[in-house]
N, C-alpha and C positions, 0 to 999 in steps of 0.2 A: 668762906668756903674752903674746905680742905680737900686736896686732891692726891689722892694716894696711887726573670731569663737574661735567645740569640737569633741567629739567622736573619740578619738585617730586619728583624722585627723588634718591637718594643721590649726591652729587657726590664723585667720587674724583679728586683731583689726582695728577699724575705724581709729585710729591714724596711723597705718602702711599703710593703704590704701591711706590716704592723703599724707603721706610722699613719697610713690612710685610715685604717680601721679605728685607730685611736681617736680620730676626729669625732666619731660618734659619741664617745664618752666625754670629750671636751665640750661638745655641744650640749649634752645632757646636763653637765655641771653648770654651764652658763645659764641655761634655762632655769634651773633650780634657784640660782642666785637672783634672778630678775623676774620671778613669778608675778610680782606686783605690777609689772609692765603689761601683763595680759589680763589682769583682774583688778580693775580700778577700785572695787569695793574694799580691797585690803588696805587702802590708804588710811581709812578711818575705822578699821576693824577692831572690835572689842567684844569679848565674850566673858562674862563673869562666871567662873566655875563654881565658887562658893564664897559666901560673905556673911558677916554679921556686923554689929555695931563697932567692933574693935579690930576687925581685919577683913581683908579682901584678897582673893586669888583670881586673877584674870588672864586671858590670852589676848594678844595683840599681834599685829604683823611682825613676824620674826621673833618676838619676845614674849615671855610670860612675866607676870608681875605679882609680887607678894607685898602687901602692905600690912603692918602690924603696929598697934599702939603699945605703949609701955614697955619698950625694949631697952636694955642696958646700952650705954654708949659703946662704940667699937673700941677695941684695944689696939691702939696704933701709937707710933712714936710721936713725941711732942716736939721733935726737932724740925720745925717748919720755919719758913722765912716770910717776912712781910713783903707783899707784892705791891709795888708802887706803879709799875708799868706793865704793859702786856709782855708776855714772854713765851718763846718757843721752848718746849720741853721734849726731850728724847727719853722715853721710858727705858727701863732695863729689860723689858720684855715686849713682845709684839702684842698689841691690843686688838682684840676682835670687836668690830663695831658693825652691825648689820652684815656680818659675813666678810667684811673687808679686813685685811691685815694692816693695821695702822702702826707706824714706827715713830711718828712725831705728832705733836699737837700744840695748840696755842692756848694759853690761859690769860685772861685779863682780870683786872682787879674788881670788876663788877660781878664776877661770878659766872662768866661764860667760857666754856671750853670749846674751841673750834677745831674740827677735824677735817682734813682735806687729803685726798689721794686720787690723782688723776681727775676723772670726771665726777667723783663722789665727794659730796660735802655733808658734814654733819655737825650738830651742836649738842652739847650737854649743858643745861642751864639751871641755875638756882639763883634767881634774882628778884629783887624788890623793884618793881616798875615804878619809876618816879622817885626812888630813894635818893636823898641828897648826900648820903655819906660817900665820900670819895675814896677813902683808904679802905681797901678790902683786905682784911688780915687773914693770911694763911697760917694761923696758929691758934693758940688758945686765948686770944685777946678778949677784951671786954666788949664784945659785940652784942647788940640786942638780939639780932637774928643770926644764928649760926647754923650752917649746913656742912656736914662732912660728906664729901663725894669720894667714894672708893671704887677704883677700877681694878679688877683682878685679872691675872694672866689667862684665866679660863673664859674671859669675856663677861663675867658677871659684873654688873654695875649697881652700886648701892648708894642711897642717900640716908643720912641720919640728921634729924632736926633737933635743935636745942634752943633754949631761950626764946621761945615763941610766945609772944604776948597776944592777948585777944585783939588788940589794935592792929597788930601785924597781920593776923589771919583775915581781917576785914579788907586789907589792902589787896591789890591785884598782884598776887605772888605768882611768879613764873617758875615752875619747877618741873623738870622732865628732860626729854631729849627729842631731837628731830633729825631728819636726813633729807637730802635731795638726791634722788636716784635718776640718772639720765637713761631714758629708754630709747631715745633716738637722737635726732639733731638737737644740739645744745640750745636751750632756751625755748624749744618748741614742744618737746615731748619729755616731760619729767614727772616724777611722782614725789610727793612729800609726806611720807608717813611720820606721824608725831605721836608721842605718848606723854601726856601731861598728868601730873598729880593734882587732883582736885583739892581746893583749899580746905575742905572739911577734914582731910587727912593730915594736913600740915599743923602739927602741934608738937610740943616738946616730948621727946621720947619715941617719936614715930620712926620706924625703920622701913624703907622701901627697897626692895631687891628685884632686879631685872636679870632674867636668864634667857639664853637662846632656846627657842622651842625645840629645835632638832627635828628628828623624824618620828618621834613617838606617836604623834597625833594621827599618823596614817594607819596605825594598827587598830582594828575595830572589834577586837575581842580580848578578853582577859588572858586567854592562852597565848595569843600572838604577842600581847603586850609584855609578857613575862620573859620572852626569849632575848630580845635585843638589848644586851648589856655590854657596854664598852668600858674602857679604863675610867673615864670620867663621867659617863652618863648611864643612868638607870631609868627604865620606864616603869611607871606605876599605874596600875589600873584603878581609875577613880569610879567607884561603884555608883555613887549618887549621880554623877554627871554622865555615866555610861561612856567613858572615853579614856584613852591612854594619854597620860601626861608625862612630862620630862622632869627628871630630878638630877641636877648637876652638882648639888651641894648637900652633903649629909646633914649640915646644921639646920636645914629647914625640911628635911624628909619627914620627920615626925609630924610637923605642922600640916603638911600636905596629906599624909596618911589619915590623920584625924579628921581633917576637913572633908576628905572624900568619903568618910564614914558618916558624915552628917552631924558630927559632934559640935553643937553650938554654932551652926552655920545655916544660912539660907542658900539654896542652890539655884544658880542661874537667874536671879531675880531681875538684874538689870542687863539683860542680853541685848546688845546693840545690833548684832547681825547673827543669824542662825547658822551661817556657814563656818566650817572649820577649814583652815588652809590645807590644801592637798597638793600633790605634785603632778596634777594633770597638765598636759601640754596643749598649746594652741595648734590649730590645723596646719599652719605654715611650718612650724617646727617639726610636726609629725611627718609631713611630706618630705622635709629635708632629711630627716633621720632615715626614712624608708629609702630615699634615693641613695644615700650613702651606704646603707646596708646592701642594696642591690649592686652597687658598684663593687663593694668588697667581695660579694658572692661571685660576680662575673670575673673578677680578677683571679679568684681562687680556681674557678672552673677553667679559665684560660691557661693557668699554670699547669693544671692537671692534664689538659689536652696536649700541651707542648711536651710534657714529660712522657706521656703515652706514645706520641709520635716519635719522640727521640729514641725510646726503647725499641719500637717496631723497626725504625730505620736501621739502627745498629744491630738488631737481631737478625736481619736479612743478609748482613755482610758475611 
């Protein structure tokens, strides 16, 4: 594997007011990151947007995935080292994984990348279950089964397979990634979303690319879909699937555009769930947000009342 106020009353300063109201936005952000905690079906969510015998584009929890046959090998440096023991690695940039900022990871020689941050655990794996080979070469060694794992600073994760024989494809190949998201008390309430690459796609020259879905899927018209464009993300209206999809990488934009036009693709044939992730909130969080909003409004009215009384008091002197 290759890894690349006063007047003895409560005084509320403007700074405090801003801080309290900011809680609303923090809560909203927290909810967005843990939507899977309120929607159990997202754990195994998969929706195929388009596919044919040589490629597939699908949506999963948090990520989209593109699989394509017959792709050229990635152009990367050959200066890698042989990994004989598990090792902790500190990348030169922050890695985004399921929305978490990861600054370090652990790699072992069997092809498992372990990611931990606080209560979040994750794994990126490309392994042959039951394989007897002990030395896992992180280089261009003479391995029968070779997988290049690329992790980009924008959060994109890619796999590239080489030297895959028919015998290997028959084996139980584990390729993909998973995470453990704590929704409550540790060990009692957790979700384990996982995205695996099916063995039928694992052959020499196959490129698998994972991107964060972002917010594009919440736009339900072509007009709305064309507006939200940021520095790294562009939304594309997929005509055949009648939905807005995300594009974070210009190198696969043409592939998505052509697929959404129905060129050599079957649309949505293997849809596992008919729901598309949304940013809807659970009743508990809605009540919490309303209470916080009311608190901010009451504080603002209280300040206004004090200021009016202060002006009236000093105006009668």
